[in-house]
Steps between C-alpha positions, in 0.01 A plus 500: 500500500425514867401160629230427755711565815574867390132579434395367834770713666381808317136432600616463861679839475175667385308331780743649751526850354174579324206297627251688713615834363367743229726501206576769252536352145643667191659391168794718435554323168147558415425147365293406807342847564136387492564212731708706736211758513262220612738378768588853626393562867363145560610294795706178418336211669720208425787379287549147385697302252411197304801357315648785285199728526429747780153636594445818703151565633363845554175604653204530272555147355798617286801267437834575343667196324868525435717259309866610494596283202863510371577868579263616771608613844362688808709763664415589866612819664430659836439320830522130408357272778642151480383200690774414752374154563570331169757234560751390239522146363759409759289613790665830565299812533435688184718798540818297573672267264790244547762767464402617847387842374295726725148627419611819323770361266415472136606181337502450123609210284705547178187562304387773733231289680446555873611193696295576803170333553313820442584830346631648819455525872201705640601858482358850505755669259404575147629237261456383145449131407467335172268191504554280192692182417818714500449670836745781566426547864511814714624833376502831699222715351558827683235732631297594186148386523331371299814378322555627152359289210781321323451332159182363355269448808181331392332543836603666829320411822564730789403520867610762739827324561558232236515508122484221251598542129415242236712486188469282185229249593354257260157562662365783706122499486190561714265212561165444666474230771354252246778567251761440776331163571495412141878586465594293806285206382713474184823465707637180626550429869728714708625334829455825687139545392222274622548143622843354389355150504222598258760685294705176479211305361423765245864511381528120474174468313591778254839354424383146455242608239764638263750361256701835523857478625523545874744789439229699326227404743696635799510835334135490402325735753170321429658180637694639799549870602829669563758271356740677261817409312721460796273298717399285207860399418585445867187299592542261201868441601410451866240232381755354257239527241553524123346833396361346179290241677134536405298601809274206472804277520645642817419264790245635736736466796755721317243764424405506868870538587522790251209674668637456847837629380326801358320565837840490666704706249224766477504541881876532507476766216245698685696482828842573367433691180733256326441210262699278709470142353798322653444301818727404803769760440765544768531850633783592262310381197189669611681833535637452152159430364354806658771714353500353154223351283763275343512304826125489555370268227561142379458559130354842416736723314769235496504402136821339407619455857524159670206368688544539873405144551629298209737724308311488170485820306179687577290543183321802374212496255202723416167364579182717485712802411684476838836362588511160665798377701534133595733210551466231219647235743318571831173569315478204263 
């Protein structure tokens, strides 16, 4: 499931390519035909993300709420305008990574994820981009416009030069402004939405009220927005916190450290497009991490392998119907 950084990146892509323009909407699959008919011809006014949910505002007080869930993805085609000012976590400009690549080179890791800080350099050629947790990057699209519909497209949004196709979302619904506010009110704080200091207080208060294990609370979108399975495992390890500790038993200073860690990791994820959770890597290790997810995390997806710190075998268990990776020694 896409975690918070991916959804923020998708929202920013809509802001760059669709806001301020009239949008043609259709539902090639047919499952969102009525909603698409309402959106068709309206101007998109803004795009924003809160945690794993994205909200697109159209004129006439109409909002589109999208939750990608486990299988959803956006595919962009056409003239993709990318912000050239986003810097990566190591301070480099967004369209260059530590391999020394130039702006037009496409860099993917072994899982097919783009290692650049954005989906590509600013360009005027027609391209195709998949925006999901498993980003596939830029592919030549050719000259056909609009691009042909491929697969089960729930919703197609189209301007004169850019196309966005939505496939397989958990939620794709129209909402009124009041309904949007109601949806957001049910979500926990997101470091990129509102005042981070206020978000910190909400997070700490919510966790300290509950006897639920901290590993479940970090995945509860009503407690904190945007954290998924990868960030959950990595944040708990970075805090050296036993995942089974009841929320109310976690020291307040540790909770505040968790929140600040989430603020930092989310910013890195948005800037780089990567869930990079290891710090202070030398250039060689950083290059390896950008090329391979196996070198990017402390414990996630490392069941049975030795802990990078103490050598203890990384444990794997199921909690809340999701896989949890942790080190029984470092996280006692």
